[in-house]
N, C-alpha and C positions, 0 to 999 in steps of 0.2 A: 526121098532123098535122104542122106546122111542124118544122124542124130536128132531128127525132131520130134520123134516118138513120146520124147519126154514131157513136151509142152501141149500136148493135144486136149487135155483136160480142164483147161481153165474154165470153159462152160460148165462143167459139173461142180465147180467150186464158188462161182460167184454168188450163186444164190444161197450159200450155206452160211456165210458169216454174218451176224447180226449189224445192222447199222449202228455206228456209233455216232456221237454228235459232232464227230469232227469230219464226216463225209456222208455224202448220201450215196447209197448203193443200190442200182436196180436188178431185180432179179428178173433174168429172162425168162424163165419157166419153171414156175415153182413145182409142178408135177414132175419134173425129172430132176429135180435136185433136192428130194427129199433124203437127209443124212442116213435114214435107216435103210434106205435103198442102196445109195452109194457106198455105205460103209458096212454092208452085209457081207462083202467077200475081202480076202486079202488083196485080190487085183484092184478093188475099188479104193482101197487106201493107198496103192500105187498111182491110181489115177487122181486121187486126191492130192498127194505128193506133187504130181505133175501141174497141178492148178496152182500151187503155191510157187512153184519156179516159173509157171507160165505167165504169172503178173508181171515179171521182169522184160518179157519181150511182147507180149500182146497186150491190147487195151480194152478189148471187148469179145464178145462171143460170136459175133459174125463176121464182117469183112473187116478190112484195113480202117475203114472210118468209123467203126463202132466204137463205143465206150461204156462200160458198165458202171462208169461214176457220173452220176447224173449232172446234168449242166456242164460238164467239162467236155472239151472238143478233145477227139482221140489225138490230134496233131500236137496239142499241148500238153498232153498228160501221159505220153509213153516214156517209161522209166529211163531207158537209155537216152532218147533224145533230150530229155529236160535235164538230166544229168550234164550231158554234153555242152547244152546251152549255158548251164549255170558255170560250170567249171572252166568252158573254153571261150564261149563267145562273150563274155565279160572281161577278156583278158586281152593281151597283146597279139594272140595267136591267129584271129581270124574275123572277118565281119560277113553277115548275112544282107544280102543285097535288098530284099525285099522288107523295107521298113514298115511296109502297111500291113504285114502279117502281125496279128495281135500279140504285143508284148515284147517283141523282138528289139525294137528301137532303144527301149529304155534299159534293156539288159545290155546291148553292145555299146551303149554311151554311158553306162554306170549313172542311170538317173531313175532306177526303179522305184516303186513304191508298194504297199501293202495290197493294191488292187491288180498288181501284175497277173495275167492268167496263167503264164508259165509257172510262176511260183505256186499258185494254187495247185496247178497238175502235178508238180513235184509232190509238194507236200501231202497230196490226197492219195496219188499213188502209193508213196511210200507207207502211209500210214494204212492202206489197204493192204500191202504187204504184211504189216503188223497182223491185221485183223485176220487175214487168211490163215497167217500160221497160228494166232491163237485157237482159231476154230479146229485147225489140224490137231493141235494138241489136246483140246477138249474131247474131241472124238477117238482119241487113240489111248486113253488111258488104260491100264490093265482091266479096269472095272468095266468100261465099255467094251474091251475086246472080250472077255469073258461071257458078258451078258450077250453078246451077239454070235457065240459059239466059235469064236477063232481061239483054237487052243493048240495047233500044230506048232511046234518047236520052232520049225525053221521059219513059218509065216510071222511068229512073235518075235523072233529075232530080226527079221527084215523090218517089220513094222518099229521096233525100238531104235534101228538104225535110220528110219525116216523121220522118227522125232528129233534126234540130235542134229539131222540136217537143217529141219525147219527150225530149230533154235539158232543156227547160224544164221539163216536167212533172216530171222527176225532180228538177230544181233546187228547184221549189215545194214538193216533198214535203219534202224536207232543210231548206227555210226552215220549214215547220211543225214539224219536229222540233226546229229550233233554239229557236224561239220557245216552244213549249209545254213541252218536256222538256229543254233547254239540253244535249243530246248526242243521240248516235244511234249505232247500228251502221253502219259504213260498208260499202258496196258500188257496185261500178261493173261495166260489162260485162266487164272483166278479173278479176274475183274469181271464184276457183275456186268450182264448183258445190257446194252444200251446206257450205260453210265458214262459220265463225263470224266475222262481220265484226269489225274493230277498232272501239274506240270512238273518236268524234270528238267533241271538246268544241266549245263555241260558236266558238272562234275558227278552230279547222279547218274547221267546217262554213261559217262565213262566208267564208272563202277560197276553198272549193270553189264555192260558189254564186255568188259574185261571177266567178270566174275563168271558170266554165263559161257563164254568161250572156252574158259579154263575148265569148266565143269564138263562139258560135252566132248572136250578133246580125246579123252582116253577111249571113247566109243565112237569115234568118227573112223572112217575107212583110211587106210595110210594113203599118202599122196600117189597119185597117177594109178590107183587100183580100182576107182569107181567107173561106172560108165559115164562116156563122155556128157557133160551137161550138169553132172550132178557133181556136189562138192564133197571135199574130203578135208583131211586134217589141214593141207597146206592152205586151203582158202581160211580157216579160222586163223590159222598163223599168219597171214597176210592182212587181215582185218586188225589182228592184235598189233602187228608191225607197224601198220598205218597210224594207229591211235597212240603208239608208244612215240614214234617220229614226230607226231604234232601235239604230244600231250603238254607241252610248254603253252600253246595256243589255247588249248582245250582247258587247262585245269591250272596252269601257271608252274608246274613241276615237271621238271625235265626226267625224261624216261628212256634215254637214248641207249644206255647199255642193254635194256630190256628189247630194244627194237633190233639190236644187233642179235640177239639171241633168237629172237624169231626168224630173223633173215637167214641165220645160220641153219635153223631147223628146215626152213624151205628149200635151202639149196641142197641138204643133205637128202631131199625127196627125190631126187633122181631126174630132175627137170634139167634140160640142157638147152643152149641158145640154137636158135634155126640158124643153120649156115647161111641162110640168105634172109638178110632183114626183111625184104618185102614180103617175103611168103607168110609172115606173121597178119597180113592184111590183104590176104587174097580169098577167093570164094570157096577155097578148101583149106582154110588155116585152122581148121578142126584137127588137122593132121599136125600141126606144129608141135614139136616137143618142148616149146616155151611156154605155151599156154596153161595158166594156172585154173582161171575161170573166165569164161566168156558169156556174153548176152547172146543167144541163139537167135540166129536169122536164116529164112529158107524163102527162096522166091514162090513157093506155092503153098506150103503148109502152114508158114508162120507170116503171111503177109502183113506188114504194118509199117508205119511211117517213123521207124526207129532210127537209131544214131547211124548205122552204116547206109541205110537207104537214104538218109538225109545228106551223108557225107560224100557219098559216092556220085550221087545224081548232082549234088552241088558242086563238086570237083570241076565238072564240064564246063569248060570256058564258053563265054558268049562270043569270043573271036575265033576261037580254036574249033569249036563243034567236035570235040574229040571224045565224045560218048562212045562210040564203038570200040577206041582203044581201051576204055574202061569197063567194057560190058554192059552199059545203059544207055537209055536214050538222053538222060540229062535234063536239069532245069534250067539251061540258059544263063550260066554264070552267077548262080546263086551264093557261091562262097569264094572269097578271095583272101589272101594273107596281108596281114597289117606289116608295114614297113620294118617294124622292130622285130618281128619273127624272122623275116627274110634276112635280116643282118645277122642273125645267128650263125649263118652259113657264111657270111663273108670270108675271103681269103683262099688264097692257093689250096690250103691243106684239106679244104671241103670240096675241091671241085671233082674228085672221083668218090666222095662218100655217096653210099647208096641211099643214106637216109635223106639226101637232097635230091627230093622229087620236084623242085620248085621250078616253075617254067616262067620266064619273063618275056619272049618274043617281042613284040612293039609295045608291051604295056609299060606305063609307068609304075614306079614302084610306090609312089604316094597315091593316096586315096583322097582327093580334094573333094569329093562328093560321093557319098556310099552308094546312091543310086545309078551311078556311071559305071556299067560293070566291065568296060574295058579298062579300068584304073585299077591298078594293085595286082601283083602276080598270082598266079594259081599253083594248086597242089595236085599231085597224082600219087599220094600214098597208098589210099585204099582203092580196092579194085574189085569189080563182079566179074573177073576171070580167074580161073584156077592158076595154079603156079605152072600148069602145061599150056596156059593159055585159051583155055576153053570158056566161053563165056556162060553165065549163070543162065538158069532156064527161063527166067524173067527179066526184062529189059528194065523193068522200074523197082519192084522187089527184090533186093539183092540176096545172094546166099551167103554172105560175107559174115563172120560174126565179129561183134565188137570185143576187142581183148580188155575186159575191165582189169585182170591182174595177170601180168606175165612176168618171166623170171628177170627181163632186164631191169625192170623196174627194182626188183629185189636187191641187184647188185648195185644200183645207184643208192638205194635207201641205205644199205650196210654202209657203204662209202660215206655219204652225208652223217649217219649217226654216230659212226667211229670218230670223224673229225670232230664234232660236237661234244662226244663224250670225252674227247682229248683235250678239249677247251676251245675249239676253234668257235668265232663268233662271226655274225654277219658282217660286222666291219672289219674284220682282219683281213690283211692281204697276205698273211704268211701261209704258206704251203703246208697242209695238216694231214695229208692223205698218207697212211702208212702203205706198206708193202702189198699188204692183202686188198686194201681198197683201190690202190693203182692197178693190182691185176685184174680186178673186176671192171674198173672203167676202161681198162686196155683191151681187155676181151670185147668190150662193146665196140670199142673203135676200131678193132682190127677186123671184128665181122663186118663193119661198116666199110671198109678198105679206107679207113682215115688213119692219120700218123698217130701212133701211140704218145702218150704223155710221160714225162718224167717226175712231174710233181703236179699238186692240184690244190686249190683252196676252196671254199665255199662258194665264191663267185663262179668258179669253174663248174662247180657241181649244177647250180643253178641253171647257167646256160647249156649244159650237157644234157640236164634233163629235158630242155625244151628241144634240142635236137633229136634225142632218142625217143621221147614219149609225146611230141607235139600232135594233138588233135585227138588225144586218148583220155581226155577228161581229167587232167592232174592240175593244170597251170594255175587256177586260181589259188588252190589248197597251197601250191609251191610259193607262190608269190606271197601270200600272207604269211606263212612260215618264214620267210626270208626278209620280212619287213619292207617288201617293195609293192604292196598292192595298192596301198591308199597315197602314200607319198615316197618321195625318194627315187622314182622311176616312173617316167610318162610313156604312153604310146598313143597313136594315132586315135584320137576320138575318144580317149579316156576322158571322163567327166564333161563329154558332150563338146570337146573343144579340137579343134583341126589336129593340132600338134599335142594335144593331151595335157592335163593339169591335175593337180592334187584334188583327191576327192575325200569327203568326209570319212571318219574312222568307223561310221556305224555302216558303211559297206563291206565291213570284213564279214558281217553276217547278214543274211536276207530277213526281210520282215516276215513276221506270222502273217500270212492272209489274211484279209479283211474278213472274209467269209467263215475262216476257221475260228477267228476271234470270237463272231458272233454265236458261233455253235457251241463254243466251249467257253464258258466263264472263267473256268479254271486258267486259261491261257491269258498271259499279258503281253504286250507288245515289246520288242526288242528296242533299247534306247535309240532316241533320235528319230524314229518313223511315228 
């Protein structure tokens, strides 16, 4: 089915990269993973490239429950799922009913520590991406290619393109580390095998990510010209836009004008809004003209307990049993909305807003007890049915790709960066959006069948980002950037309090997992942990 041939070769790669002191990696079959065999042909290089991409969707080389990370469960180490947990479950957007699941309660109650297994899963999976990328780069130097008799100009040009894509994937991994953990052990293709990488702080990571992306940009394929599932210039521009928008958080220096530049570059790349908002979240969303980069999912070939499988099965209500409407069996009310997320759609202006897929029924808006699945409204934004209403081939593992980057986010990033660049502050109530920004905002609202606005300030942008991008792994980052994550705004069960309470400033970054600290003596723990 669709777009999945790209990620079939993770098994070919997992035994190739050497263990670092930051993770333990199990090789499933050393005899099949000899690099001299894999990299003996140009096709082998494309299979190896697929392995680097595949780490973003798969966890292991066998079934959905397998993981090539030793001692880490597949369910707590899938890249998209962990990212979604850390960016959304820790905020006002959602709760997970089954708090007996390891690590979940501490995340959604904002009480986590360095022993949380989901933090270890995210840290290890992300550093595995770095390791996979580095090994690909080591194996694809001109010297290696010449030594293996790969001399055809077309093949050499293709492999050179693969190398640039891999460098972007590595930069994206370090972007995640910078954002989530505030630091990372640093490795590149020149790092000694089995060494303990030095610790890079946010400023060092920011500098590396920025320079790396700018270096490869000229050699990446133009936007929308690569095969689906592979990245292009727009993905590199998107990562740059993200780090520039959050630069004050990361480095203390504003880069809003640079964010606007990158947003303009992406918009010029030919992406267009999907006329139907919800078609960005269906089983055939790979056809959407809005998608810049997704995490691939397929009910047969890429079975995993990743973000969209968790979200769509979790959307099924315990009272409603609405799995058939979403194309899945469902997990009996695993996910519900926190009250404050529901309230983002309060008011008659949102009664016909297609982004408002909230269902109340006989439910209470308040969640007095997280384990009581009848409390709290439910959502039906994501679906395992196509835009034509055809259910995915598997009723558990979905066909719906996770929209990591899409055009709507670019529109809202531009508007926010423009306002901040022109002097807007989080505390200001003055409308600051210029005509261009209002145009982008109203393009989204009109698409969603919601009333256009004539003015906007930053507070509006924060709420509009929640309405447009909820459950897409943005919320924690947004709340931190707007100064609303630890203090100044409370939501249900924040700080392990029914009505929410302020939390310590340390929670703006996650702790370095205890096991990672033990493995690499160059790493230091974040303050407060």
